[in-house]
DODOLUM-31797 format. One record per residue (C-alpha): residue number from 1; residue in three letters; x, y, z. Coordinates in Angstrom, 2 decimals. Layout:
N
<NUM, ALA, <X, Y, Z>>
...
This chain:
438
<1, MET, <0.02, -0.30, 0.14>>
<2, LYS, <1.36, 3.38, -0.98>>
<3, THR, <1.55, 6.17, 1.77>>
<4, THR, <0.53, 9.73, 1.37>>
<5, LEU, <2.99, 11.62, 0.19>>
<6, VAL, <4.26, 14.36, 3.01>>
<7, ASP, <2.80, 17.65, 2.45>>
<8, GLU, <5.40, 20.29, 0.70>>
<9, PRO, <5.52, 22.78, 3.44>>
<10, VAL, <5.86, 20.16, 6.05>>
<11, GLU, <8.82, 18.90, 3.98>>
<12, GLN, <10.23, 22.30, 3.74>>
<13, ASP, <10.24, 22.59, 7.09>>
<14, ILE, <12.47, 19.29, 7.31>>
<15, TRP, <14.74, 21.05, 5.02>>
<16, LYS, <15.42, 24.00, 6.97>>
<17, ALA, <15.97, 21.94, 9.77>>
<18, THR, <18.51, 20.28, 8.56>>
<19, ASP, <20.25, 23.24, 7.61>>
<20, ARG, <19.80, 25.19, 11.45>>
<21, PHE, <21.84, 22.02, 11.98>>
<22, LEU, <24.88, 21.74, 9.56>>
<23, SER, <24.91, 25.44, 10.70>>
<24, TRP, <25.60, 24.64, 14.44>>
<25, LEU, <27.40, 21.23, 13.40>>
<26, GLY, <29.95, 23.82, 11.74>>
<27, ARG, <30.51, 25.75, 14.66>>
<28, HIS, <30.75, 22.58, 16.95>>
<29, GLY, <32.63, 20.34, 15.13>>
<30, VAL, <32.76, 16.47, 15.13>>
<31, GLU, <34.75, 16.38, 18.47>>
<32, SER, <32.26, 16.24, 21.56>>
<33, HIS, <31.03, 15.68, 25.54>>
<34, ASP, <29.39, 12.68, 25.74>>
<35, PRO, <26.64, 10.95, 28.27>>
<36, TYR, <29.21, 8.23, 29.12>>
<37, ASP, <32.44, 10.17, 29.52>>
<38, LEU, <32.05, 11.29, 33.16>>
<39, TRP, <31.56, 7.51, 33.91>>
<40, GLY, <34.54, 6.63, 32.17>>
<41, THR, <36.75, 8.57, 34.56>>
<42, ARG, <38.56, 6.74, 37.09>>
<43, TYR, <36.04, 8.35, 39.97>>
<44, GLY, <33.51, 6.97, 37.54>>
<45, VAL, <34.78, 3.60, 36.62>>
<46, PHE, <35.20, 3.10, 40.60>>
<47, ALA, <31.44, 4.18, 41.41>>
<48, ARG, <29.98, 2.30, 38.93>>
<49, ARG, <31.90, -0.91, 40.11>>
<50, HIS, <30.38, -0.54, 43.60>>
<51, TYR, <27.06, 0.00, 42.61>>
<52, TYR, <26.75, -2.67, 40.92>>
<53, ALA, <27.96, -4.63, 43.29>>
<54, LYS, <26.11, -3.50, 46.17>>
<55, SER, <23.26, -1.99, 44.24>>
<56, ILE, <21.80, 0.69, 46.97>>
<57, TRP, <24.96, 0.46, 49.25>>
<58, GLY, <26.69, 2.28, 46.00>>
<59, LEU, <24.11, 5.25, 45.51>>
<60, PRO, <26.43, 7.82, 47.56>>
<61, LEU, <29.25, 7.07, 45.10>>
<62, VAL, <26.69, 7.66, 42.09>>
<63, ALA, <24.65, 10.29, 43.04>>
<64, PRO, <27.39, 13.35, 42.88>>
<65, LEU, <27.73, 11.98, 38.97>>
<66, LEU, <23.82, 11.88, 38.66>>
<67, ALA, <23.83, 15.08, 40.15>>
<68, VAL, <26.13, 16.46, 37.64>>
<69, ASP, <24.15, 14.84, 34.71>>
<70, THR, <20.64, 16.26, 35.75>>
<71, PHE, <21.66, 19.44, 37.35>>
<72, ALA, <24.99, 20.81, 35.53>>
<73, PRO, <25.48, 18.24, 32.23>>
<74, GLY, <27.88, 21.61, 30.69>>
<75, ILE, <30.42, 21.53, 33.72>>
<76, ARG, <31.85, 18.05, 32.87>>
<77, GLY, <34.13, 20.22, 30.10>>
<78, LEU, <36.27, 20.95, 33.78>>
<79, PHE, <37.07, 17.18, 34.07>>
<80, VAL, <37.24, 15.38, 30.38>>
<81, LYS, <38.11, 16.31, 27.39>>
<82, LYS, <35.52, 16.46, 24.23>>
<83, GLU, <36.55, 12.74, 21.88>>
<84, ARG, <35.50, 11.86, 18.42>>
<85, TYR, <32.85, 9.31, 17.78>>
<86, ALA, <32.65, 6.57, 15.30>>
<87, THR, <29.14, 5.83, 15.72>>
<88, ALA, <28.08, 9.85, 15.82>>
<89, GLU, <30.66, 10.15, 12.82>>
<90, ALA, <29.39, 7.72, 10.58>>
<91, GLN, <25.76, 8.69, 11.07>>
<92, LEU, <26.94, 11.55, 9.90>>
<93, VAL, <28.60, 10.23, 6.72>>
<94, LEU, <25.38, 8.28, 6.19>>
<95, ALA, <22.78, 11.51, 6.72>>
<96, PHE, <25.09, 13.54, 3.70>>
<97, LEU, <24.53, 10.50, 1.38>>
<98, ASN, <20.61, 10.63, 2.48>>
<99, LEU, <20.79, 14.64, 0.96>>
<100, TYR, <23.26, 13.79, -1.63>>
<101, ALA, <20.73, 11.40, -2.72>>
<102, CYS, <17.92, 13.46, -2.56>>
<103, THR, <19.48, 17.00, -4.64>>
<104, GLU, <22.52, 15.19, -6.25>>
<105, ASP, <24.37, 18.29, -4.97>>
<106, GLU, <28.50, 17.60, -4.99>>
<107, ILE, <29.23, 19.54, -1.57>>
<108, TYR, <27.18, 16.53, 0.31>>
<109, LEU, <29.16, 13.88, -1.50>>
<110, LYS, <31.98, 16.02, -0.49>>
<111, ARG, <31.16, 15.87, 3.19>>
<112, ALA, <30.55, 12.00, 3.13>>
<113, GLN, <33.59, 11.15, 1.85>>
<114, THR, <35.66, 13.40, 4.52>>
<115, GLY, <33.39, 11.87, 6.95>>
<116, ALA, <35.20, 8.58, 6.02>>
<117, GLU, <38.16, 9.43, 5.83>>
<118, GLY, <37.87, 10.87, 9.51>>
<119, LEU, <36.48, 7.49, 10.22>>
<120, LEU, <39.51, 5.60, 9.10>>
<121, GLU, <41.73, 7.48, 11.60>>
<122, ILE, <39.94, 6.46, 14.36>>
<123, SER, <39.68, 3.08, 13.29>>
<124, ILE, <40.93, 0.20, 16.13>>
<125, PRO, <44.27, -1.55, 14.54>>
<126, GLY, <44.83, -5.36, 15.69>>
<127, TYR, <41.79, -7.32, 14.36>>
<128, SER, <41.13, -9.20, 11.29>>
<129, GLY, <39.50, -5.52, 9.96>>
<130, HIS, <38.17, -2.36, 10.40>>
<131, CYS, <36.35, -1.77, 13.76>>
<132, TRP, <35.42, 0.88, 15.84>>
<133, GLY, <34.14, 1.31, 19.39>>
<134, TYR, <33.98, 3.97, 22.34>>
<135, PRO, <37.03, 6.54, 23.50>>
<136, PHE, <36.49, 5.70, 27.34>>
<137, ASP, <36.32, 3.29, 29.65>>
<138, TRP, <32.69, 1.33, 29.84>>
<139, GLN, <32.13, -0.17, 33.58>>
<140, ASN, <29.09, -2.05, 33.26>>
<141, ASN, <27.43, -5.07, 35.30>>
<142, ARG, <29.57, -7.46, 33.16>>
<143, GLY, <32.76, -5.91, 34.08>>
<144, LEU, <35.30, -3.11, 32.77>>
<145, TRP, <35.41, -2.77, 29.02>>
<146, ARG, <38.20, -0.37, 28.09>>
<147, ARG, <38.21, 2.43, 25.86>>
<148, ASN, <38.51, 1.44, 22.25>>
<149, THR, <37.44, -2.46, 22.73>>
<150, PRO, <35.62, -2.67, 18.80>>
<151, PHE, <31.56, -3.14, 19.51>>
<152, ILE, <29.01, -4.81, 17.29>>
<153, THR, <26.71, -1.52, 18.26>>
<154, CYS, <29.22, 0.81, 16.55>>
<155, THR, <31.23, -0.49, 13.74>>
<156, PRO, <27.99, -1.63, 11.60>>
<157, TYR, <27.04, 2.15, 10.67>>
<158, CYS, <30.51, 3.02, 9.54>>
<159, PHE, <30.64, -0.43, 7.29>>
<160, GLU, <26.92, 1.21, 5.82>>
<161, ALA, <28.79, 4.19, 5.59>>
<162, PHE, <31.22, 3.04, 3.18>>
<163, LEU, <29.30, 0.08, 1.46>>
<164, GLU, <26.54, 3.60, 0.26>>
<165, LEU, <29.79, 5.82, -0.13>>
<166, ALA, <31.26, 2.91, -3.01>>
<167, ASP, <27.72, 3.19, -4.40>>
<168, ALA, <27.83, 7.16, -4.67>>
<169, THR, <31.28, 6.75, -6.00>>
<170, GLY, <32.14, 3.56, -7.58>>
<171, VAL, <35.43, 3.70, -5.58>>
<172, GLU, <36.35, 0.41, -5.44>>
<173, GLU, <38.75, 1.13, -2.14>>
<174, ARG, <35.10, 2.01, -0.55>>
<175, LEU, <33.94, -1.67, -1.58>>
<176, HIS, <37.47, -2.95, 0.15>>
<177, ILE, <37.12, -1.08, 3.58>>
<178, ALA, <33.94, -2.42, 3.41>>
<179, ALA, <34.84, -5.88, 3.29>>
<180, SER, <37.36, -5.29, 6.06>>
<181, ILE, <34.99, -4.41, 8.28>>
<182, ALA, <33.02, -7.53, 7.34>>
<183, ARG, <36.12, -9.91, 7.64>>
<184, PHE, <36.48, -8.43, 11.63>>
<185, VAL, <32.68, -9.20, 12.15>>
<186, ALA, <32.91, -12.65, 11.24>>
<187, HIS, <36.14, -13.32, 12.43>>
<188, ASP, <36.48, -11.91, 15.84>>
<189, LEU, <33.11, -11.71, 17.79>>
<190, GLN, <32.57, -14.79, 19.39>>
<191, ASP, <29.93, -17.08, 18.91>>
<192, SER, <27.64, -18.36, 21.91>>
<193, PRO, <25.78, -21.64, 20.83>>
<194, VAL, <22.56, -21.76, 22.32>>
<195, SER, <20.38, -24.42, 20.24>>
<196, ILE, <21.05, -26.44, 17.70>>
<197, HIS, <20.07, -23.72, 15.24>>
<198, ALA, <20.84, -20.19, 16.99>>
<199, SER, <24.02, -18.80, 18.14>>
<200, ALA, <24.32, -15.09, 20.18>>
<201, GLY, <26.79, -13.22, 18.45>>
<202, SER, <29.25, -11.35, 21.04>>
<203, TYR, <29.06, -7.45, 22.11>>
<204, SER, <32.66, -7.56, 21.60>>
<205, PRO, <35.73, -9.83, 20.99>>
<206, ASN, <35.87, -10.10, 24.12>>
<207, ASP, <32.86, -11.43, 25.55>>
<208, HIS, <30.08, -13.99, 25.17>>
<209, THR, <27.13, -12.05, 25.85>>
<210, GLN, <23.26, -13.04, 24.39>>
<211, VAL, <22.50, -9.23, 23.96>>
<212, ILE, <19.86, -9.74, 20.80>>
<213, ASN, <20.43, -6.19, 19.50>>
<214, ALA, <23.53, -6.79, 19.10>>
<215, SER, <23.37, -10.69, 17.49>>
<216, ALA, <20.70, -8.62, 15.38>>
<217, TYR, <23.55, -5.88, 14.11>>
<218, ARG, <25.77, -8.69, 13.30>>
<219, ALA, <23.07, -11.08, 11.44>>
<220, PHE, <22.44, -7.71, 8.78>>
<221, VAL, <26.59, -6.98, 8.49>>
<222, LEU, <27.20, -10.96, 7.47>>
<223, PHE, <23.82, -10.91, 5.32>>
<224, GLU, <24.88, -7.90, 3.79>>
<225, ALA, <27.99, -8.87, 3.06>>
<226, TRP, <27.29, -12.08, 2.02>>
<227, ALA, <25.22, -10.77, -0.76>>
<228, ARG, <27.91, -8.73, -1.95>>
<229, PHE, <31.21, -10.68, -1.76>>
<230, GLY, <29.67, -14.26, -1.59>>
<231, VAL, <31.57, -15.21, 0.86>>
<232, ASP, <29.10, -18.60, 2.26>>
<233, GLU, <30.85, -18.43, 5.52>>
<234, TYR, <29.03, -15.48, 6.75>>
<235, TRP, <25.82, -16.74, 5.57>>
<236, ASP, <26.28, -19.33, 7.98>>
<237, ILE, <27.24, -17.39, 10.74>>
<238, ALA, <24.55, -14.68, 10.48>>
<239, HIS, <22.03, -17.61, 9.65>>
<240, ARG, <22.49, -18.95, 13.48>>
<241, ASN, <22.52, -15.30, 14.89>>
<242, LEU, <19.28, -14.51, 13.22>>
<243, ARG, <17.82, -17.41, 14.54>>
<244, PHE, <18.59, -16.42, 17.97>>
<245, VAL, <16.78, -13.24, 17.64>>
<246, LEU, <13.83, -14.74, 15.65>>
<247, ASP, <13.62, -17.18, 18.60>>
<248, SER, <14.30, -14.59, 21.06>>
<249, GLN, <11.25, -12.87, 20.22>>
<250, ARG, <8.64, -13.23, 22.87>>
<251, ALA, <4.70, -13.76, 22.93>>
<252, ASP, <3.72, -10.41, 22.47>>
<253, GLY, <6.28, -9.40, 19.98>>
<254, SER, <8.82, -7.98, 22.42>>
<255, TRP, <12.72, -8.62, 23.26>>
<256, LEU, <14.39, -8.28, 26.33>>
<257, TYR, <17.69, -6.09, 25.74>>
<258, ALA, <19.55, -10.11, 26.83>>
<259, LEU, <19.39, -13.44, 27.94>>
<260, GLU, <21.89, -14.48, 30.03>>
<261, SER, <21.77, -11.41, 32.65>>
<262, LYS, <18.84, -11.32, 34.69>>
<263, ASN, <19.72, -7.65, 35.44>>
<264, GLU, <19.10, -7.38, 31.66>>
<265, GLY, <16.43, -8.70, 31.65>>
<266, PHE, <14.22, -5.56, 30.60>>
<267, ILE, <12.59, -4.25, 27.44>>
<268, ASP, <13.84, -0.63, 26.41>>
<269, HIS, <12.76, 1.85, 23.47>>
<270, PHE, <15.87, 2.06, 21.17>>
<271, HIS, <17.41, -1.35, 21.56>>
<272, THR, <14.12, -2.63, 20.49>>
<273, CYS, <14.35, 0.27, 17.49>>
<274, PHE, <17.71, -1.62, 16.79>>
<275, VAL, <16.41, -4.89, 16.59>>
<276, LEU, <13.78, -4.32, 14.25>>
<277, LYS, <15.73, -2.04, 11.98>>
<278, ASN, <17.97, -4.91, 11.43>>
<279, LEU, <15.78, -7.00, 10.85>>
<280, ARG, <14.37, -5.11, 7.89>>
<281, LYS, <17.34, -4.68, 6.50>>
<282, THR, <17.96, -8.35, 6.84>>
<283, ASN, <14.94, -9.18, 4.74>>
<284, ARG, <15.72, -6.41, 1.88>>
<285, ILE, <18.14, -9.21, 1.18>>
<286, LEU, <16.37, -12.33, 2.16>>
<287, GLY, <12.58, -11.55, 1.29>>
<288, SER, <11.60, -14.09, 4.38>>
<289, ALA, <7.57, -13.93, 4.95>>
<290, GLU, <8.29, -15.33, 8.58>>
<291, ILE, <11.01, -11.90, 9.37>>
<292, ALA, <8.35, -10.35, 7.50>>
<293, ARG, <5.74, -11.55, 10.11>>
<294, ARG, <8.13, -11.48, 13.25>>
<295, ILE, <8.88, -7.35, 11.92>>
<296, ALA, <4.59, -6.85, 12.11>>
<297, ILE, <4.35, -8.36, 15.30>>
<298, GLY, <7.42, -6.59, 16.73>>
<299, TRP, <6.43, -3.51, 15.49>>
<300, HIS, <2.87, -3.97, 17.32>>
<301, PHE, <4.26, -4.50, 20.31>>
<302, TYR, <6.44, -1.46, 20.03>>
<303, ARG, <3.77, 1.32, 18.90>>
<304, SER, <1.38, 0.35, 21.70>>
<305, ALA, <3.97, -0.40, 24.26>>
<306, LEU, <6.83, 2.09, 23.98>>
<307, PHE, <4.90, 5.29, 23.76>>
<308, HIS, <2.65, 7.57, 25.87>>
<309, ASP, <-0.86, 8.16, 24.87>>
<310, ASP, <0.33, 11.19, 23.40>>
<311, GLU, <2.48, 9.65, 20.82>>
<312, THR, <5.45, 10.93, 22.95>>
<313, PRO, <8.20, 7.35, 23.28>>
<314, LYS, <8.65, 5.53, 26.30>>
<315, SER, <11.94, 4.60, 27.18>>
<316, PHE, <11.05, 1.15, 28.85>>
<317, ALA, <7.65, -1.08, 28.15>>
<318, ILE, <8.54, -1.13, 32.20>>
<319, GLU, <10.53, 0.99, 34.17>>
<320, PRO, <12.90, -0.91, 35.78>>
<321, ARG, <13.60, 1.65, 38.60>>
<322, LEU, <12.70, 5.34, 38.97>>
<323, GLN, <13.61, 7.26, 35.63>>
<324, LEU, <13.80, 10.73, 36.02>>
<325, ALA, <13.89, 11.69, 31.45>>
<326, ARG, <10.35, 11.91, 30.60>>
<327, VAL, <11.45, 11.94, 26.81>>
<328, GLU, <14.50, 11.14, 25.67>>
<329, LEU, <15.29, 12.76, 21.73>>
<330, TYR, <17.41, 9.71, 21.08>>
<331, ASN, <14.10, 7.61, 21.40>>
<332, PHE, <12.69, 10.24, 18.68>>
<333, ALA, <15.36, 9.61, 16.71>>
<334, GLU, <15.63, 6.02, 16.61>>
<335, ALA, <11.68, 6.18, 16.21>>
<336, ILE, <11.55, 8.00, 13.34>>
<337, SER, <14.04, 6.21, 11.33>>
<338, LEU, <12.69, 3.30, 12.39>>
<339, GLY, <9.27, 4.48, 10.86>>
<340, THR, <10.99, 5.18, 7.29>>
<341, LEU, <12.79, 1.88, 7.06>>
<342, LEU, <9.20, 0.13, 7.69>>
<343, LYS, <7.45, 2.61, 5.47>>
<344, ASP, <6.74, -0.09, 2.59>>
<345, SER, <5.59, -3.03, 5.09>>
<346, GLU, <4.43, -0.90, 7.69>>
<347, PRO, <1.59, 1.28, 5.71>>
<348, LYS, <1.17, 3.16, 9.50>>
<349, ALA, <4.67, 3.34, 10.17>>
<350, PHE, <5.65, 6.16, 7.93>>
<351, ALA, <3.00, 8.57, 8.59>>
<352, PHE, <3.58, 8.12, 12.43>>
<353, ALA, <7.40, 8.79, 11.72>>
<354, HIS, <6.38, 12.04, 9.95>>
<355, ARG, <4.09, 12.93, 12.76>>
<356, LEU, <7.07, 12.48, 15.47>>
<357, THR, <9.41, 14.31, 12.91>>
<358, VAL, <7.06, 17.33, 12.85>>
<359, ARG, <6.89, 17.35, 16.83>>
<360, VAL, <10.71, 17.66, 17.21>>
<361, ILE, <11.19, 20.39, 14.77>>
<362, ARG, <8.58, 22.05, 15.84>>
<363, ASP, <9.20, 21.55, 20.47>>
<364, TYR, <13.00, 19.82, 20.52>>
<365, GLN, <14.96, 22.09, 18.22>>
<366, LEU, <16.67, 25.02, 19.61>>
<367, ASP, <17.64, 28.63, 18.21>>
<368, ASP, <21.14, 27.27, 17.56>>
<369, GLY, <20.06, 24.12, 15.42>>
<370, HIS, <20.95, 21.57, 17.82>>
<371, PHE, <18.55, 19.38, 19.26>>
<372, VAL, <17.47, 18.95, 23.20>>
<373, THR, <19.51, 15.86, 24.52>>
<374, ARG, <16.24, 15.12, 26.95>>
<375, SER, <14.05, 16.59, 29.49>>
<376, TYR, <13.13, 15.82, 33.05>>
<377, ARG, <10.26, 14.91, 35.00>>
<378, GLY, <9.12, 18.70, 35.86>>
<379, GLY, <10.43, 20.36, 32.82>>
<380, LEU, <13.74, 20.60, 33.18>>
<381, ARG, <15.74, 20.12, 29.92>>
<382, HIS, <18.92, 18.99, 29.50>>
<383, THR, <20.34, 21.26, 26.05>>
<384, THR, <24.26, 20.04, 26.32>>
<385, PRO, <24.86, 18.44, 22.75>>
<386, PHE, <26.45, 15.52, 22.74>>
<387, LEU, <26.73, 14.20, 19.33>>
<388, ARG, <26.91, 10.71, 19.79>>
<389, TRP, <23.75, 11.41, 21.78>>
<390, PRO, <21.52, 12.11, 19.92>>
<391, GLN, <22.37, 14.92, 17.72>>
<392, ALA, <23.90, 12.67, 14.97>>
<393, GLN, <21.26, 10.23, 15.13>>
<394, MET, <18.70, 12.90, 14.91>>
<395, PHE, <20.07, 14.48, 11.92>>
<396, LEU, <20.02, 10.92, 10.00>>
<397, ALA, <16.55, 10.54, 11.13>>
<398, LEU, <15.58, 14.04, 9.36>>
<399, THR, <17.61, 12.83, 6.18>>
<400, ASN, <15.95, 9.17, 6.12>>
<401, MET, <12.48, 11.03, 6.08>>
<402, LEU, <13.13, 13.38, 3.36>>
<403, ARG, <15.16, 10.83, 1.30>>
<404, ALA, <11.84, 8.52, 2.20>>
<405, ILE, <10.26, 11.71, 0.85>>
<406, HIS, <12.67, 11.89, -2.37>>
<407, ALA, <11.84, 8.06, -3.27>>
<408, GLN, <8.16, 8.45, -2.90>>
<409, ARG, <7.93, 10.92, -5.43>>
<410, ASN, <10.53, 9.99, -7.63>>
<411, GLY, <11.52, 6.01, -7.29>>
<412, PRO, <14.20, 4.11, -5.52>>
<413, GLU, <17.27, 5.83, -6.82>>
<414, GLU, <20.11, 3.43, -9.12>>
<415, GLY, <23.12, 3.37, -7.89>>
<416, LEU, <22.88, 4.23, -4.34>>
<417, GLU, <20.31, 1.66, -3.58>>
<418, GLY, <20.98, -0.50, -6.35>>
<419, PHE, <22.69, -3.08, -4.57>>
<420, ARG, <19.82, -3.98, -2.02>>
<421, ASN, <17.38, -4.79, -5.05>>
<422, MET, <19.78, -7.58, -6.34>>
<423, GLN, <18.65, -10.75, -5.80>>
<424, PRO, <21.28, -13.37, -3.97>>
<425, PRO, <21.56, -16.72, -4.85>>
<426, PRO, <18.38, -19.06, -3.88>>
<427, ARG, <19.10, -20.94, -0.09>>
<428, ARG, <16.91, -21.76, 2.73>>
<429, LEU, <17.17, -20.70, 6.07>>
<430, GLY, <16.77, -23.97, 7.31>>
<431, SER, <15.46, -24.87, 10.99>>
<432, GLN, <13.13, -26.58, 12.77>>
<433, ARG, <10.59, -24.51, 12.33>>
<434, GLY, <11.68, -23.33, 8.55>>
<435, MET, <11.80, -19.10, 7.54>>
<436, GLY, <10.18, -20.00, 3.99>>
<437, ALA, <13.00, -19.64, 0.83>>
<438, ALA, <15.80, -17.04, 1.30>>
């Protein structure tokens, strides 16, 4: 079913919003503070470690950092320096490629190329291929993950950026980089078998976690790499990771964040988006009726359980603890991008994403062009800009909306999206349950 085109005045408002953001980005640059940077300091790691070990008895240690994050986030510059974040920079590249696809303006292509060169500068050496992580130490309830540990949640955005840049320019070297990234994803991440047919893909090379969205990211990258580069090994790994994601879906359509940790048995907004968007991207390649059905069930849960009555995104389906923030713009960004991605399979998703886009521009873009980070119960707003959370995501979301409008008006572009329409060799996603022909 074809959805109605966005009204031209609204489309122009989206273009104006992207122009305002680009003006801000020109002043701000790609180095940024981050919501996690204070927690990566020596004190932050110490406080979180004791909080995870002692729960309520660790609260006095984390309370000062929570207070800074809530009431004075801008003073973090006294304690930590700005860094570069691969996830954000890759999303900027993808956003510029969206604008280039809509306009054919070479300035956007040049900015995407410059951004891609910047990504290579911060690629982490020592693995089977290019990969990316965070520039801070990350203490979580599994332990300490050191800065510059590569993660499957960061690296796929770089993979997509180099593939789409290769399509836009025809430069073969961009394909070589994407192939290198796929080697890292296939060979350096761990598999944890959970059944005869399924394995969970790890978050990093150093763990054996069963995080659902991590396996969804890995499955997408390897199916994409299989379709592009013809490496059968990738299909086999991806199939087992995909089977894990599908088998982990609950009867109501939801996914827990992770399966093996009782502390991570929660359902939240943007991780649900990550699972759904990676399933959708995967199914562009596989064309599986079973995956389409799972996406539809997941979308129904997502839409009914992760939004308030006024269509404000909820951070959690069930709050695991008291949440001070009522509105998280990261959730808005992921919801908009997901809606544009599902526009052809879930007709109401695109109209919903359009309404969210209008609301963000109207209520949450500041005069200087950047977006509110979050707002708290009681009305307090956090406006300190973090490029990784959610400035780059919101810019990408707006350009995803513009590209979706452009595609509806003009049809799919050749080149930039052409490889997504290729028909891979016939193969079956064999399992006891079956998923139809791939």
